[in-house]
VODO-113634 format. One record per residue (C-alpha): residue number from 0; z, x, y. Coordinates in Angstrom, 3 decimals. Each point is the difference from the previous one (the first is absolute). Layout:
BEGIN
<rec num="NUM" zz="Z" xx="X" yy="Y"/>
...
//
This chain:
BEGIN
<rec num="0" zz="0.047" xx="0.019" yy="-0.034"/>
<rec num="1" zz="-0.998" xx="1.404" yy="3.432"/>
<rec num="2" zz="1.909" xx="-0.492" yy="3.245"/>
<rec num="3" zz="-2.016" xx="-2.890" yy="1.162"/>
<rec num="4" zz="0.455" xx="-1.888" yy="-3.207"/>
<rec num="5" zz="3.737" xx="0.773" yy="0.081"/>
<rec num="6" zz="0.147" xx="-1.602" yy="3.564"/>
<rec num="7" zz="-1.723" xx="-3.044" yy="-1.151"/>
<rec num="8" zz="2.029" xx="-0.377" yy="-3.074"/>
<rec num="9" zz="3.379" xx="-0.120" yy="2.007"/>
<rec num="10" zz="1.540" xx="-3.231" yy="-0.509"/>
<rec num="11" zz="2.599" xx="-1.289" yy="2.495"/>
<rec num="12" zz="0.651" xx="3.329" yy="1.827"/>
<rec num="13" zz="3.080" xx="0.326" yy="2.186"/>
<rec num="14" zz="-0.148" xx="0.398" yy="3.855"/>
<rec num="15" zz="-0.266" xx="3.726" yy="-0.198"/>
<rec num="16" zz="-2.762" xx="-0.045" yy="-2.561"/>
<rec num="17" zz="-1.939" xx="-2.569" yy="2.022"/>
<rec num="18" zz="0.149" xx="2.260" yy="3.026"/>
<rec num="19" zz="-1.090" xx="3.005" yy="-2.195"/>
<rec num="20" zz="-2.787" xx="-1.975" yy="-1.457"/>
<rec num="21" zz="-1.286" xx="-0.702" yy="3.346"/>
<rec num="22" zz="0.147" xx="3.726" yy="1.019"/>
<rec num="23" zz="-1.804" xx="1.088" yy="-3.186"/>
<rec num="24" zz="-2.885" xx="-2.506" yy="0.505"/>
<rec num="25" zz="-0.092" xx="0.907" yy="3.761"/>
<rec num="26" zz="-0.319" xx="3.647" yy="-0.905"/>
<rec num="27" zz="-2.700" xx="-0.510" yy="-2.502"/>
<rec num="28" zz="-1.901" xx="-2.332" yy="2.431"/>
<rec num="29" zz="0.242" xx="2.670" yy="2.624"/>
<rec num="30" zz="-1.435" xx="2.777" yy="-2.304"/>
<rec num="31" zz="-2.840" xx="-2.115" yy="-1.197"/>
<rec num="32" zz="-0.648" xx="-1.332" yy="3.564"/>
<rec num="33" zz="-0.104" xx="3.362" yy="1.745"/>
<rec num="34" zz="-2.063" xx="1.397" yy="-2.845"/>
<rec num="35" zz="-2.629" xx="-2.676" yy="0.591"/>
<rec num="36" zz="0.494" xx="-1.540" yy="-3.475"/>
<rec num="37" zz="0.050" xx="-3.487" yy="1.555"/>
<rec num="38" zz="-0.227" xx="-2.058" yy="-3.352"/>
<rec num="39" zz="3.120" xx="1.753" yy="-1.155"/>
<rec num="40" zz="1.612" xx="-0.314" yy="3.376"/>
<rec num="41" zz="-0.606" xx="-3.642" yy="0.051"/>
<rec num="42" zz="1.766" xx="-0.481" yy="-3.353"/>
<rec num="43" zz="2.916" xx="2.132" yy="1.142"/>
<rec num="44" zz="0.403" xx="-1.719" yy="3.440"/>
<rec num="45" zz="0.020" xx="-3.309" yy="-1.874"/>
<rec num="46" zz="2.790" xx="1.128" yy="-2.149"/>
<rec num="47" zz="1.928" xx="1.497" yy="2.988"/>
<rec num="48" zz="-0.362" xx="-3.494" yy="1.652"/>
<rec num="49" zz="1.318" xx="-1.657" yy="-3.008"/>
<rec num="50" zz="2.933" xx="2.383" yy="-0.310"/>
<rec num="51" zz="0.890" xx="-0.465" yy="3.749"/>
<rec num="52" zz="-0.090" xx="-3.788" yy="-0.330"/>
<rec num="53" zz="2.426" xx="0.401" yy="-2.981"/>
<rec num="54" zz="2.311" xx="1.943" yy="2.485"/>
<rec num="55" zz="-0.075" xx="-2.929" yy="2.414"/>
<rec num="56" zz="-1.990" xx="1.896" yy="2.612"/>
<rec num="57" zz="-2.521" xx="-2.682" yy="0.972"/>
<rec num="58" zz="-0.618" xx="0.533" yy="3.679"/>
<rec num="59" zz="1.870" xx="3.216" yy="0.002"/>
<rec num="60" zz="-1.426" xx="3.248" yy="1.266"/>
<rec num="61" zz="-0.617" xx="2.001" yy="-3.369"/>
<rec num="62" zz="-1.825" xx="-3.113" yy="-1.474"/>
<rec num="63" zz="-1.946" xx="-0.385" yy="3.313"/>
<rec num="64" zz="-1.252" xx="3.639" yy="-0.147"/>
<rec num="65" zz="-0.931" xx="-0.399" yy="-3.761"/>
<rec num="66" zz="-1.860" xx="-3.193" yy="0.913"/>
<rec num="67" zz="-1.938" xx="1.704" yy="2.845"/>
<rec num="68" zz="-0.891" xx="2.970" yy="-2.394"/>
<rec num="69" zz="-1.186" xx="-2.416" yy="-2.520"/>
<rec num="70" zz="-2.214" xx="-1.528" yy="2.690"/>
<rec num="71" zz="-1.565" xx="3.258" yy="0.802"/>
<rec num="72" zz="-0.672" xx="0.500" yy="-3.704"/>
<rec num="73" zz="-1.679" xx="-3.464" yy="-0.207"/>
<rec num="74" zz="-2.115" xx="0.889" yy="3.002"/>
<rec num="75" zz="-1.241" xx="3.283" yy="-1.733"/>
<rec num="76" zz="-0.649" xx="-2.113" yy="-3.112"/>
<rec num="77" zz="-2.353" xx="-2.255" yy="2.039"/>
<rec num="78" zz="2.304" xx="-2.987" yy="0.029"/>
<rec num="79" zz="-0.087" xx="-0.120" yy="3.892"/>
<rec num="80" zz="0.928" xx="-3.623" yy="0.809"/>
<rec num="81" zz="3.157" xx="0.128" yy="-2.261"/>
<rec num="82" zz="0.881" xx="3.478" yy="1.487"/>
<rec num="83" zz="-0.317" xx="-1.074" yy="3.537"/>
<rec num="84" zz="2.226" xx="-3.144" yy="-0.550"/>
<rec num="85" zz="2.605" xx="2.024" yy="-1.828"/>
<rec num="86" zz="-0.068" xx="2.848" yy="2.394"/>
<rec num="87" zz="0.473" xx="-2.460" yy="3.082"/>
<rec num="88" zz="3.005" xx="-1.611" yy="-1.867"/>
<rec num="89" zz="1.399" xx="3.466" yy="-0.892"/>
<rec num="90" zz="-0.337" xx="1.398" yy="3.561"/>
<rec num="91" zz="1.663" xx="-3.170" yy="1.584"/>
<rec num="92" zz="2.894" xx="0.229" yy="-2.502"/>
<rec num="93" zz="0.475" xx="3.787" yy="0.570"/>
<rec num="94" zz="0.108" xx="-0.556" yy="3.757"/>
<rec num="95" zz="2.521" xx="-2.928" yy="-0.587"/>
<rec num="96" zz="2.243" xx="1.869" yy="-2.556"/>
<rec num="97" zz="-0.123" xx="3.264" yy="2.038"/>
<rec num="98" zz="-0.199" xx="3.582" yy="-1.587"/>
<rec num="99" zz="2.593" xx="0.955" yy="-2.572"/>
<rec num="100" zz="0.525" xx="3.506" yy="-1.294"/>
<rec num="101" zz="2.011" xx="-0.500" yy="-3.041"/>
<rec num="102" zz="-2.684" xx="1.230" yy="-2.293"/>
<rec num="103" zz="-1.577" xx="3.378" yy="0.972"/>
<rec num="104" zz="-3.493" xx="-0.331" yy="1.085"/>
<rec num="105" zz="-0.391" xx="-3.693" yy="-0.052"/>
<rec num="106" zz="0.614" xx="-0.593" yy="3.772"/>
<rec num="107" zz="-1.528" xx="3.286" yy="1.052"/>
<rec num="108" zz="-2.811" xx="2.029" yy="-1.240"/>
<rec num="109" zz="-1.206" xx="-2.428" yy="-2.648"/>
<rec num="110" zz="-0.621" xx="-2.974" yy="2.358"/>
<rec num="111" zz="-1.552" xx="2.361" yy="2.502"/>
<rec num="112" zz="-2.317" xx="1.327" yy="-2.788"/>
<rec num="113" zz="-1.135" xx="-3.563" yy="-1.102"/>
<rec num="114" zz="-0.567" xx="-1.096" yy="3.734"/>
<rec num="115" zz="-2.017" xx="3.134" yy="0.611"/>
<rec num="116" zz="-2.155" xx="-0.584" yy="-3.164"/>
<rec num="117" zz="-0.483" xx="-3.637" yy="0.861"/>
<rec num="118" zz="-1.117" xx="0.873" yy="3.581"/>
<rec num="119" zz="-2.404" xx="2.515" yy="-1.129"/>
<rec num="120" zz="-1.409" xx="-2.369" yy="-2.674"/>
<rec num="121" zz="-0.488" xx="-2.722" yy="2.558"/>
<rec num="122" zz="-1.794" xx="2.316" yy="2.398"/>
<rec num="123" zz="-2.306" xx="1.091" yy="-2.755"/>
<rec num="124" zz="-0.837" xx="-3.415" yy="-1.011"/>
<rec num="125" zz="-0.543" xx="-1.097" yy="3.675"/>
<rec num="126" zz="-2.358" xx="3.039" yy="0.451"/>
<rec num="127" zz="-1.931" xx="-0.906" yy="-3.310"/>
<rec num="128" zz="-0.282" xx="-3.650" yy="1.215"/>
<rec num="129" zz="-1.260" xx="1.141" yy="3.393"/>
<rec num="130" zz="-2.803" xx="2.147" yy="-1.647"/>
<rec num="131" zz="-0.981" xx="-2.703" yy="-2.249"/>
<rec num="132" zz="-0.379" xx="-2.386" yy="2.939"/>
<rec num="133" zz="-2.127" xx="2.530" yy="1.990"/>
<rec num="134" zz="-2.204" xx="0.571" yy="-3.080"/>
<rec num="135" zz="-0.338" xx="-3.783" yy="-0.489"/>
<rec num="136" zz="-0.956" xx="-0.411" yy="3.759"/>
<rec num="137" zz="-2.490" xx="2.838" yy="-0.305"/>
<rec num="138" zz="-1.550" xx="-1.535" yy="-3.013"/>
<rec num="139" zz="-0.235" xx="-3.490" yy="1.626"/>
<rec num="140" zz="-1.533" xx="1.521" yy="3.029"/>
<rec num="141" zz="-2.650" xx="1.915" yy="-1.961"/>
<rec num="142" zz="-0.789" xx="-3.127" yy="-2.064"/>
<rec num="143" zz="-0.360" xx="-2.028" yy="3.287"/>
<rec num="144" zz="-2.241" xx="2.665" yy="1.572"/>
<rec num="145" zz="-2.056" xx="0.093" yy="-3.164"/>
<rec num="146" zz="-0.491" xx="-3.758" yy="0.121"/>
<rec num="147" zz="-0.934" xx="0.045" yy="3.746"/>
<rec num="148" zz="-2.599" xx="2.799" yy="-0.408"/>
//
């Protein structure tokens, strides 16, 4: 049995175990996420979210950051509409709950990393859409010119 199977097999964990289960899934999710293995990251963020809910952290800072991170992964996997909806909800909840620093990295460099990656990805997508629009307009203009001539 590997570590992931052991985590999934835990039945009725106590409070400390629930907290540790969240930390493990959160750590695995960050590793996959920062390595660009987004399918694996999606699974791990999902497990981290489940573990955080078992801790009673709905609307709390650690779960909000995990949700924001999960949304970025969805965006990278092409699930843009769901990602934007989830990211908007997570960002509002992060703002409302305020930063908490009880788990190293959650409230500092990790959130900064995800925000930076998301911002760069959005800029890249906007640039690509702009280029596609220019090509489309150019193609339409040449088609119209060809018809007129």
